[in-house]
C-alpha positions as CSV (number, residue, x, y, z in Angstrom):
1,X,-25.1,-25.5,12.3
2,X,-23.7,-25.5,8.9
3,X,-21.0,-28.0,8.9
4,X,-18.5,-29.1,6.4
5,X,-18.4,-29.8,3.5
6,X,-21.0,-27.1,3.0
7,X,-20.6,-24.0,0.4
8,X,-20.0,-20.7,1.8
9,X,-20.5,-17.4,-0.1
10,X,-18.0,-14.4,-0.2
11,X,-18.6,-11.1,-1.3
12,X,-15.4,-9.4,-2.1
13,X,-12.1,-11.0,-3.6
14,X,-9.4,-9.1,-1.7
15,X,-6.9,-10.4,0.7
16,X,-9.7,-10.4,3.8
17,X,-11.5,-12.6,1.5
18,X,-8.4,-14.8,0.5
19,X,-7.8,-15.6,4.4
20,X,-11.5,-16.4,4.6
21,X,-11.3,-18.8,2.0
22,X,-7.8,-20.5,3.4
23,X,-9.7,-20.5,6.7
24,X,-12.6,-22.3,5.1
25,X,-10.7,-24.7,3.0
26,X,-8.6,-25.7,6.3
27,X,-11.9,-26.7,8.0
28,X,-13.2,-28.6,5.0
29,X,-15.7,-26.2,3.4
30,X,-16.1,-24.9,-0.2
31,X,-16.3,-21.1,-1.0
32,X,-17.6,-19.2,-3.7
33,X,-16.3,-16.0,-4.3
34,X,-18.3,-13.0,-6.1
35,X,-15.9,-10.1,-7.4
36,X,-15.9,-8.3,-10.7
37,X,-12.2,-8.4,-10.7
38,X,-10.6,-11.4,-12.8
39,X,-7.4,-11.3,-10.8
40,X,-9.0,-11.1,-7.3
41,X,-6.7,-12.8,-4.7
42,X,-9.7,-14.8,-3.1
43,X,-11.1,-15.7,-6.6
44,X,-7.8,-17.2,-7.6
45,X,-7.9,-19.7,-4.7
46,X,-11.9,-20.1,-4.3
47,X,-13.5,-23.2,-5.5
48,X,-15.4,-21.1,-7.9
49,X,-15.0,-17.3,-8.8
50,X,-18.0,-15.4,-10.2
51,X,-16.9,-12.4,-12.0
52,X,-19.7,-10.0,-11.9
53,X,-20.8,-6.8,-10.2
54,X,-22.2,-6.8,-6.8
55,X,-25.6,-5.9,-8.1
56,X,-25.8,-8.3,-10.8
57,X,-29.1,-10.2,-10.0
58,X,-28.2,-13.2,-12.2
59,X,-24.8,-13.7,-10.1
60,X,-26.4,-13.2,-6.7
61,X,-28.9,-16.1,-7.4
62,X,-26.3,-18.1,-8.7
63,X,-24.4,-17.6,-5.4
64,X,-27.5,-17.8,-3.3
65,X,-28.4,-21.3,-5.1
66,X,-25.0,-22.6,-4.6
67,X,-24.1,-21.2,-0.9
68,X,-25.5,-22.2,2.5
69,X,-24.4,-18.7,4.0
70,X,-22.9,-15.5,2.7
71,X,-20.6,-13.1,4.2
72,X,-18.6,-10.0,3.1
73,X,-14.9,-9.1,3.4
74,X,-15.5,-5.2,2.7
75,X,-18.0,-2.6,3.8
76,X,-18.5,-1.2,0.2
77,X,-20.7,-4.2,-1.0
78,X,-24.1,-2.6,-1.5
79,X,-26.2,-3.2,1.7
80,X,-29.2,-3.9,-0.9
81,X,-27.1,-6.8,-2.3
82,X,-26.9,-8.2,1.2
83,X,-30.4,-7.4,2.0
84,X,-31.5,-9.3,-1.6
85,X,-29.4,-12.3,-0.7
86,X,-30.9,-12.6,2.8
87,X,-34.3,-13.7,1.1
88,X,-32.7,-16.8,0.2
89,X,-29.7,-17.7,2.2
90,X,-27.9,-16.9,5.4
91,X,-26.3,-13.5,5.6
92,X,-23.9,-12.2,8.3
93,X,-23.5,-9.8,9.1
94,X,-26.9,-8.2,8.2
95,X,-27.7,-5.6,5.6
96,X,-28.5,-3.4,8.4
97,X,-25.4,-3.3,10.2
98,X,-23.3,-3.1,7.1
99,X,-25.4,0.0,6.4
100,X,-24.3,1.7,9.4
101,X,-20.8,1.2,8.9
102,X,-20.5,1.9,5.2
103,X,-21.8,5.5,5.6
104,X,-19.8,7.7,7.7
105,X,-22.9,10.0,8.6
106,X,-25.0,7.1,9.5
107,X,-22.0,5.6,11.5
108,X,-21.8,9.1,13.5
109,X,-25.8,9.2,14.1
110,X,-25.5,5.6,15.3
111,X,-22.7,6.4,17.8
112,X,-24.3,9.7,18.9
113,X,-27.5,7.7,19.5
114,X,-26.4,5.3,21.7
115,X,-23.9,7.2,23.9
116,X,-20.7,6.2,22.4
117,X,-17.9,8.6,22.6
118,X,-16.8,10.1,19.2
119,X,-15.5,13.2,17.9
120,X,-17.5,16.4,17.7
121,X,-18.8,16.6,14.0
122,X,-21.4,18.0,11.4
123,X,-23.0,16.3,8.6
124,X,-22.1,18.2,5.3
125,X,-24.7,17.8,2.2
126,X,-24.8,21.7,1.2
127,X,-22.7,24.7,1.1
128,X,-24.7,26.0,3.9
129,X,-24.1,23.3,6.1
130,X,-20.3,24.2,5.8
131,X,-20.9,28.0,6.0
132,X,-23.1,27.5,9.3
133,X,-20.8,24.7,10.8
134,X,-19.5,25.3,14.3
135,X,-16.4,27.2,14.5
136,X,-15.3,24.6,17.2
137,X,-14.9,21.9,14.3
138,X,-11.7,23.6,12.9
139,X,-9.3,22.7,12.3
140,X,-10.9,19.7,11.1
141,X,-11.0,16.6,8.8
142,X,-13.6,16.5,5.9
143,X,-14.5,13.0,5.0
144,X,-16.6,11.8,2.3
145,X,-19.5,9.8,3.6
146,X,-19.1,6.9,1.3
147,X,-16.2,5.0,-0.1
148,X,-13.5,6.5,1.8
149,X,-10.7,4.3,3.4
150,X,-7.0,4.1,4.0
151,X,-6.9,8.2,4.2
152,X,-8.9,8.3,0.8
153,X,-11.6,11.0,0.3
154,X,-10.4,12.6,3.4
155,X,-8.9,16.5,3.5
156,X,-7.3,18.1,6.7
157,X,-8.9,21.6,6.7
158,X,-7.7,24.5,8.9
159,X,-10.5,26.8,8.3
160,X,-13.9,27.0,6.7
161,X,-12.5,28.5,3.7
162,X,-10.2,25.4,3.2
163,X,-13.2,23.1,3.7
164,X,-15.2,24.6,1.0
165,X,-12.2,24.2,-1.3
166,X,-12.3,20.4,0.0
167,X,-15.8,20.1,-0.7
168,X,-15.6,21.1,-4.1
169,X,-12.7,18.8,-5.1
170,X,-15.0,16.2,-3.6
171,X,-17.2,17.3,-6.3
172,X,-19.9,18.0,-3.5
173,X,-20.5,14.6,-2.3
174,X,-22.2,14.2,1.1
175,X,-19.3,14.4,3.8
176,X,-18.8,14.6,7.5
177,X,-16.5,17.4,9.0
178,X,-15.1,16.1,12.2
179,X,-13.0,18.1,14.8
180,X,-9.3,17.1,14.6
181,X,-8.5,15.6,17.9
182,X,-4.7,15.8,19.3
183,X,-4.1,12.1,19.6
184,X,-2.1,10.5,22.2
185,X,-2.2,7.2,20.0
186,X,-4.5,4.9,18.2
187,X,-6.0,1.3,19.3
188,X,-8.3,-1.2,17.8
189,X,-10.4,-4.2,18.9
190,X,-11.5,-6.9,17.0
191,X,-14.3,-9.0,18.1
192,X,-16.5,-12.1,17.1
193,X,-20.1,-12.2,18.0
194,X,-22.4,-15.0,17.2
195,X,-26.1,-15.2,16.9
196,X,-26.7,-15.8,20.5
197,X,-24.9,-12.5,21.4
198,X,-21.9,-14.3,22.8
199,X,-18.6,-12.4,22.1
200,X,-14.8,-13.1,22.1
201,X,-12.7,-10.1,21.9
202,X,-9.0,-10.4,20.6
203,X,-6.5,-8.2,22.9
204,X,-6.6,-4.5,21.9
205,X,-3.9,-3.3,19.2
206,X,-2.1,-0.3,19.1
207,X,-1.8,1.1,15.5
208,X,0.4,3.7,13.8
209,X,-0.5,5.2,10.5
210,X,1.5,6.4,7.2
211,X,0.0,8.5,4.8
212,X,-3.4,7.4,6.0
213,X,-2.6,3.6,5.7
214,X,-2.0,1.4,8.6
215,X,1.5,0.9,8.9
216,X,2.5,-1.0,12.4
217,X,0.2,-2.7,14.6
218,X,1.6,-3.6,18.1
219,X,-0.4,-6.4,20.0
220,X,-1.3,-6.2,22.8
221,X,-1.4,-2.6,22.9
222,X,1.0,-0.6,25.1
223,X,-1.7,0.8,27.3
224,X,-3.2,0.2,30.7
225,X,-5.4,-2.6,31.6
226,X,-8.1,-0.3,32.3
227,X,-8.2,1.3,28.8
228,X,-7.9,-1.9,27.3
229,X,-10.8,-3.2,29.2
230,X,-12.9,-0.1,28.3
231,X,-12.1,-0.4,24.6
232,X,-13.3,-4.0,24.5
233,X,-16.2,-2.9,26.6
234,X,-17.1,-0.2,24.0
235,X,-16.8,-2.4,21.0
236,X,-19.1,-5.3,22.7
237,X,-21.9,-2.5,23.2
238,X,-21.6,-1.4,19.5
239,X,-21.8,-5.0,18.3
240,X,-24.9,-5.6,20.7
241,X,-26.7,-2.3,19.5
242,X,-26.3,-3.3,15.8
243,X,-27.2,-7.1,16.5
244,X,-24.0,-7.8,14.8
245,X,-23.0,-11.4,13.8
246,X,-19.7,-12.0,12.5
247,X,-16.0,-10.3,13.0
248,X,-16.1,-6.7,13.6
249,X,-13.1,-4.0,14.0
250,X,-13.4,-1.0,16.0
251,X,-11.1,1.9,15.5
252,X,-10.4,3.9,18.6
253,X,-8.6,7.5,18.9
254,X,-6.9,7.9,22.5
255,X,-7.1,11.6,23.5
256,X,-5.9,12.5,27.1
257,X,-6.3,9.1,28.4
258,X,-9.8,8.9,26.9
259,X,-11.4,6.6,24.2
260,X,-13.1,8.0,21.1
261,X,-14.3,5.6,18.6
262,X,-13.4,6.6,15.0
263,X,-14.9,3.9,12.8
264,X,-16.0,0.5,12.7
265,X,-15.5,-2.3,9.9
266,X,-18.0,-4.9,9.6
267,X,-15.3,-7.6,8.6
268,X,-11.9,-8.7,9.9
269,X,-9.6,-5.8,10.2
270,X,-6.1,-5.0,8.9
271,X,-5.0,-4.5,12.7
272,X,-6.1,-8.0,13.4
273,X,-4.0,-10.0,11.0
274,X,-1.3,-10.6,14.0
275,X,-4.0,-13.3,14.9
276,X,-3.0,-15.5,12.1
277,X,0.3,-15.9,14.1
278,X,-0.1,-15.0,17.3
279,X,-3.3,-16.2,18.6
280,X,-4.9,-19.5,19.4
281,X,-7.7,-19.0,16.7
282,X,-7.3,-16.1,14.0
283,X,-9.9,-13.4,13.0
284,X,-11.1,-15.2,10.0
285,X,-11.8,-18.4,11.5
286,X,-14.0,-16.7,14.1
287,X,-15.6,-14.8,11.2
288,X,-16.4,-18.3,9.5
289,X,-18.0,-19.7,13.0
290,X,-19.9,-16.9,13.5
291,X,-21.5,-17.4,9.9
292,X,-21.9,-20.9,10.3
293,X,-23.4,-20.9,13.8
294,X,-20.4,-22.7,15.4
295,X,-19.0,-22.2,18.7
296,X,-16.8,-19.2,18.8
297,X,-13.1,-20.4,19.5
298,X,-10.4,-19.3,21.9
299,X,-8.9,-15.9,20.9
300,X,-6.3,-16.0,23.3
301,X,-2.9,-14.6,22.4
302,X,0.0,-16.9,22.9
303,X,3.0,-14.6,21.9
304,X,3.8,-10.7,21.6
305,X,3.5,-9.6,17.9
306,X,4.1,-6.7,15.4
307,X,2.5,-6.7,12.4
308,X,4.0,-4.6,9.3
309,X,2.1,-3.6,6.3
310,X,4.1,-3.9,2.9
311,X,2.7,-1.4,0.5
312,X,3.3,-1.4,-3.4
313,X,5.8,1.5,-2.9
314,X,8.6,-1.3,-2.0
315,X,8.3,-2.5,-5.3
316,X,9.6,0.8,-6.6
317,X,12.4,1.8,-4.3
318,X,14.9,1.3,-7.0
319,X,13.1,2.6,-9.8
320,X,9.9,4.9,-9.4
321,X,8.8,4.1,-12.8
322,X,9.2,0.3,-13.1
323,X,8.0,-2.4,-10.5
324,X,10.8,-4.8,-9.1
325,X,10.1,-7.8,-6.7
326,X,11.3,-7.0,-3.2
327,X,14.2,-9.0,-1.9
328,X,12.4,-11.2,0.5
329,X,15.4,-13.0,1.6
330,X,16.0,-10.2,4.1
331,X,12.7,-11.2,5.7
332,X,12.7,-14.7,5.4
333,X,16.2,-15.0,7.1
334,X,14.5,-13.8,10.4
335,X,13.2,-17.2,12.2
336,X,10.3,-15.6,14.1
337,X,9.0,-13.5,11.2
338,X,6.0,-14.6,9.1
339,X,5.2,-13.3,5.7
340,X,2.3,-13.2,4.0
341,X,1.9,-12.0,0.5
342,X,-1.7,-11.6,-1.0
343,X,-0.9,-12.7,-4.6
344,X,-2.4,-9.6,-6.0
345,X,-1.9,-8.9,-9.9
346,X,0.0,-5.4,-10.0
347,X,2.1,-3.7,-7.3
348,X,1.0,0.2,-7.1
349,X,2.0,2.8,-4.5
350,X,-0.7,2.6,-1.5
351,X,-1.7,-0.9,-2.4
352,X,-1.6,-3.2,0.3
353,X,0.6,-6.2,-1.3
354,X,0.9,-8.2,1.8
355,X,2.4,-7.7,5.5
356,X,4.5,-9.5,8.1
357,X,4.4,-10.4,11.6
358,X,7.3,-10.7,14.1
359,X,6.2,-13.0,17.0
360,X,8.0,-14.1,20.4
361,X,8.0,-14.0,24.1
362,X,9.8,-10.7,24.6
363,X,7.5,-7.7,23.4
364,X,10.5,-5.1,23.4
365,X,12.8,-7.7,21.3
366,X,9.8,-8.4,19.0
367,X,9.2,-4.6,18.3
368,X,12.9,-4.0,17.8
369,X,13.1,-7.0,15.3
370,X,10.1,-5.9,13.4
371,X,11.1,-2.3,13.0
372,X,14.7,-3.4,11.7
373,X,13.2,-5.6,9.3
374,X,10.7,-2.7,8.3
375,X,13.7,-0.2,7.7
376,X,15.5,-3.1,5.7
377,X,12.5,-3.2,3.3
378,X,12.9,0.4,2.6
379,X,9.9,1.6,4.3
380,X,10.4,5.2,5.6
381,X,9.0,7.1,8.6
382,X,7.7,10.3,6.5
């Protein structure tokens, strides 16, 4: 076990890293954050912020020299960086697992190889791949293989001609063409897995998106116990096949009552933020425990919860050209609402600036209260 007051390393300085730093500090650890952004939310509260690129060898050696173990808060850290660090220090999750999750083609191939349910798809690397793609993939969604998240690098394409135009707009980057499924709804499972293969799942969450970005998460998901159990079973199977150690998020589509894996996130997940306020243990403490070889803790949910993302758009409700701090008094007046702001330097539309979670004993009342608070903050339904 790696015990406090050891120093831990975090690759990435966003809000997920910030919550990890908070969890680590509460348990007596020190944290060094590596992130090129001088204003990174995690870097601002870490014991040390190394401001450098993720492939800066000098910075990586400094990180490895100071830390007992290193983890990451987002999947776009180069897998080569994780592999390099693993020569000197414990790294969890592994470079191999992150490499699968950070490339949609590799991710789909992994799901196919191991028999996990997924939408029909085709890898697109050349114009011929698009021209020869199965007609059954249209209408579809063309997604860049790397660096696409929160709806970025994606285009809905009704025909082969539209797909060719979209691919050109992506500068002919490698892509995945995925059949567009008619969704009942979406769910996700966040779990933690330790080095011995023990797994603790948080309750599945029901998610809705707005403009490709997670908007609202309802926990637990309003679904059957059978489907929830199947989602946990598939997520555990994915973690086992990747030999994954850490906190993992798995997103699912539900289509005619059947589960299809959408994608995996090798880190804590936005839909798991409710665990900060509604569970015995949150997803960031589990990430820390898996990293340090500590026993995984109780993930039990003690309150119904609804989480709502706060994007930079609400800073521009009054004037689309000038940011104005929202009136947080409307949220802070609700006694069972927990507000979390990430301390980001500049708000912009589509940027995740914070979230709030409403908790309570009555799931229906929690949902009503959360949606009313969401509306009061000027978040639309378009």
